[in-house]
TISE-820331 format. One line per field, with one value per residue (C-alpha): x, y, z; residue in three letters; residue number from 1. Coordinates in steps of 0.2 Angstrom, whole numbers. Layout:
// residues N
xx = [X; ...]
yy = [Y; ...]
zz = [Z; ...]
aa = [ala; ...]
i = [NUM; ...]
***
This chain:
// residues 263
xx = [40; 40; 56; 59; 53; 67; 65; 76; 74; 72; 84; 77; 85; 76; 82; 71; 54; 62; 62; 72; 67; 80; 76; 90; 93; 109; 114; 98; 98; 84; 72; 54; 51; 36; 45; 48; 30; 25; 38; 32; 14; 21; 30; 15; 5; 18; 18; -1; -5; 13; 14; 32; 36; 32; 43; 47; 61; 61; 78; 88; 104; 118; 118; 100; 84; 75; 76; 58; 49; 60; 60; 68; 55; 41; 49; 49; 30; 26; 35; 22; 8; -4; -1; 4; -13; -15; 2; 0; -16; -9; 6; -5; -16; 0; 6; -10; -10; 7; 3; -13; -6; 10; 1; -12; 1; -1; 18; 25; 35; 50; 57; 75; 80; 99; 99; 88; 71; 62; 44; 38; 52; 46; 28; 33; 42; 25; 17; 28; 22; 38; 51; 69; 80; 99; 103; 112; 97; 83; 66; 60; 44; 50; 34; 29; 46; 42; 24; 17; 6; 10; 2; 2; -12; 2; -6; -20; -8; 3; -12; -17; 1; 6; -9; -15; -5; 12; 8; 4; 20; 30; 23; 21; 38; 48; 61; 72; 66; 79; 79; 76; 61; 54; 55; 47; 32; 29; 35; 49; 50; 69; 84; 101; 118; 119; 131; 119; 102; 100; 106; 92; 79; 85; 84; 66; 62; 70; 60; 44; 48; 47; 28; 13; 13; -6; -8; 4; -6; -23; -16; -9; -26; -36; -24; -25; -44; -44; -32; -39; -38; -57; -53; -59; -65; -49; -39; -51; -49; -31; -26; -38; -31; -14; -18; -24; -10; 5; 0; -3; 15; 20; 27; 37; 45; 50; 57; 67; 73; 78; 89; 96; 102; 111; 122]
yy = [-43; -40; -32; -14; -2; 7; 26; 40; 53; 43; 30; 16; 5; -8; -15; -27; -18; -1; 8; 23; 34; 47; 61; 61; 75; 81; 92; 102; 102; 89; 101; 94; 90; 83; 67; 66; 69; 55; 44; 48; 44; 27; 24; 28; 16; 2; 5; 5; -12; -18; -26; -30; -12; -4; 11; 24; 37; 51; 59; 70; 66; 79; 95; 100; 90; 98; 115; 117; 116; 114; 133; 129; 116; 129; 143; 132; 128; 146; 152; 141; 154; 142; 127; 136; 135; 117; 113; 123; 114; 97; 101; 105; 90; 79; 88; 86; 68; 66; 74; 64; 47; 50; 57; 42; 28; 15; 15; 26; 39; 50; 65; 67; 85; 83; 99; 114; 112; 125; 127; 110; 101; 106; 102; 84; 83; 88; 72; 62; 57; 64; 76; 77; 92; 96; 110; 120; 118; 131; 130; 143; 146; 158; 158; 176; 181; 173; 178; 161; 157; 141; 127; 108; 110; 115; 131; 123; 110; 124; 133; 117; 114; 131; 142; 155; 170; 160; 151; 168; 175; 160; 161; 179; 185; 171; 172; 158; 148; 140; 122; 129; 139; 125; 114; 128; 130; 111; 109; 96; 84; 82; 94; 86; 89; 84; 70; 62; 65; 49; 39; 48; 43; 25; 25; 31; 17; 4; 11; 9; -8; -14; -8; -18; -12; -14; -2; 11; 9; 12; 26; 35; 33; 40; 54; 59; 58; 70; 82; 81; 97; 103; 114; 103; 117; 126; 111; 107; 125; 127; 121; 134; 147; 142; 144; 162; 167; 159; 160; 179; 183; 190; 173; 171; 188; 185; 168; 175; 188; 175; 166; 182; 187; 170; 173]
zz = [60; 42; 34; 38; 24; 15; 13; 5; 18; 34; 41; 51; 64; 75; 92; 101; 102; 98; 81; 79; 64; 59; 48; 35; 23; 31; 16; 18; 37; 37; 29; 28; 9; 1; -1; 18; 22; 10; 19; 36; 31; 24; 41; 51; 40; 43; 61; 63; 71; 71; 88; 86; 88; 105; 106; 93; 93; 81; 79; 66; 57; 60; 71; 68; 71; 57; 49; 44; 28; 13; 7; -10; -14; -8; -18; -34; -31; -28; -44; -54; -52; -61; -50; -33; -25; -28; -23; -6; -3; -6; 5; 20; 17; 18; 33; 43; 38; 45; 61; 64; 60; 70; 85; 84; 84; 98; 100; 114; 105; 109; 99; 103; 98; 99; 88; 85; 78; 67; 60; 52; 61; 78; 72; 68; 85; 94; 88; 100; 118; 125; 119; 125; 120; 120; 132; 118; 106; 102; 95; 82; 72; 58; 48; 51; 44; 28; 25; 31; 46; 57; 48; 51; 63; 75; 82; 91; 98; 104; 112; 121; 127; 133; 133; 120; 126; 126; 110; 101; 108; 102; 84; 81; 87; 79; 93; 97; 112; 123; 130; 148; 142; 132; 147; 158; 146; 145; 127; 131; 146; 148; 145; 145; 137; 119; 122; 135; 126; 117; 132; 142; 129; 130; 149; 147; 135; 147; 162; 152; 146; 165; 164; 157; 139; 137; 152; 143; 127; 135; 145; 130; 121; 136; 138; 120; 120; 135; 127; 109; 99; 97; 82; 68; 57; 59; 53; 39; 32; 35; 17; 10; 21; 16; -2; 0; 11; 2; -16; -18; -21; -4; 3; -13; -12; 6; 2; -12; -1; 12; -1; -7; 10; 12; -3]
aa = [met; thr; glu; leu; pro; val; phe; glu; thr; ile; lys; leu; thr; phe; asp; gly; asp; leu; leu; thr; ala; thr; leu; ser; arg; pro; ala; arg; ala; asn; ala; val; ser; asn; gln; met; leu; arg; glu; leu; ile; ala; leu; ala; asp; trp; leu; asn; gly; asn; asp; ala; val; arg; phe; leu; ile; leu; ala; gly; glu; gly; pro; ile; phe; ala; ser; gly; gln; asp; leu; arg; glu; leu; arg; asp; glu; leu; arg; asp; ser; ala; gly; ala; gly; ala; ala; val; arg; ala; leu; gln; arg; ser; ala; gln; glu; val; met; gln; lys; leu; glu; gly; leu; glu; gln; ile; ser; phe; ala; val; leu; glu; gly; ser; ala; tyr; gly; ala; gly; phe; ala; ile; ala; met; thr; ala; asp; phe; arg; leu; met; ser; asp; asp; ala; val; leu; asn; leu; pro; glu; thr; lys; leu; gly; ile; phe; leu; thr; tyr; gly; ala; thr; pro; arg; leu; val; ala; ala; met; gly; ala; ser; arg; ala; lys; glu; phe; ile; met; phe; ala; arg; asp; met; ser; ala; thr; asp; ala; glu; arg; phe; gly; leu; val; asn; ile; val; ala; pro; arg; ala; glu; leu; met; ala; ala; ala; leu; ala; gln; val; glu; glu; leu; arg; gln; lys; asp; phe; arg; ser; leu; arg; ile; thr; lys; arg; ile; ala; gln; ala; ala; ala; ala; val; thr; ala; gly; asp; ile; leu; met; ser; glu; pro; glu; leu; ser; glu; gly; ala; leu; ala; asp; gly; thr; thr; leu; gln; leu; val; glu; ser; phe; phe; ala; gly; arg; arg]
i = [1; 2; 3; 4; 5; 6; 7; 8; 9; 10; 11; 12; 13; 14; 15; 16; 17; 18; 19; 20; 21; 22; 23; 24; 25; 26; 27; 28; 29; 30; 31; 32; 33; 34; 35; 36; 37; 38; 39; 40; 41; 42; 43; 44; 45; 46; 47; 48; 49; 50; 51; 52; 53; 54; 55; 56; 57; 58; 59; 60; 61; 62; 63; 64; 65; 66; 67; 68; 69; 70; 71; 72; 73; 74; 75; 76; 77; 78; 79; 80; 81; 82; 83; 84; 85; 86; 87; 88; 89; 90; 91; 92; 93; 94; 95; 96; 97; 98; 99; 100; 101; 102; 103; 104; 105; 106; 107; 108; 109; 110; 111; 112; 113; 114; 115; 116; 117; 118; 119; 120; 121; 122; 123; 124; 125; 126; 127; 128; 129; 130; 131; 132; 133; 134; 135; 136; 137; 138; 139; 140; 141; 142; 143; 144; 145; 146; 147; 148; 149; 150; 151; 152; 153; 154; 155; 156; 157; 158; 159; 160; 161; 162; 163; 164; 165; 166; 167; 168; 169; 170; 171; 172; 173; 174; 175; 176; 177; 178; 179; 180; 181; 182; 183; 184; 185; 186; 187; 188; 189; 190; 191; 192; 193; 194; 195; 196; 197; 198; 199; 200; 201; 202; 203; 204; 205; 206; 207; 208; 209; 210; 211; 212; 213; 214; 215; 216; 217; 218; 219; 220; 221; 222; 223; 224; 225; 226; 227; 228; 229; 230; 231; 232; 233; 234; 235; 236; 237; 238; 239; 240; 241; 242; 243; 244; 245; 246; 247; 248; 249; 250; 251; 252; 253; 254; 255; 256; 257; 258; 259; 260; 261; 262; 263]
***
């Protein structure tokens, strides 16, 4: 295998045939920045066709898996009224590329949510084949509080996973979802105490190592084809919809209020 790539927002460790990619912006609660999106794309490109890596674990450094889109970065982009529209479209194109490339990897992937996941952070976790969640963590999609609609192509994926009514409830009300409910609605596969979660993920990897990997890889491909989101027009128009929704000043006002309330 070639040398591991080096990133600023993702830490990589390799053990046998297992790569662990840890989202690492602990000072910002692993908020998803433009740089992190670019690095996730680069990671997916590096993994594409890399037969030395058979399993991938996505984790988050610190007590939170990922706190969602980097609102400070988004605020700065929206303050530039001349460039806001282009910046929003570019963000969504990058986000959708991340989702498609991570979801399409041949490696069997696990998202280990030792802490809570919000917005864009949970969207990234949705690209994994299996999700494990700490019993004291929560999921939350705060977009409607901020004048944003759920992007990253995550809405059709949620509808496919939990049905339209439950997905609308989860997105529109922006309430915390407990680990128990996330498991009940099929959003996570395993719930365990935080201290035991990574061991549970490693046990899953070890169990799959005993199987024929070609069979696993083919099964993943067939299952993904069967469950593919048939909402291409929605996904293609999402960057344009985002520009109209985010760049009219409403989102900037709500994001400014969010930061004012934290002072």
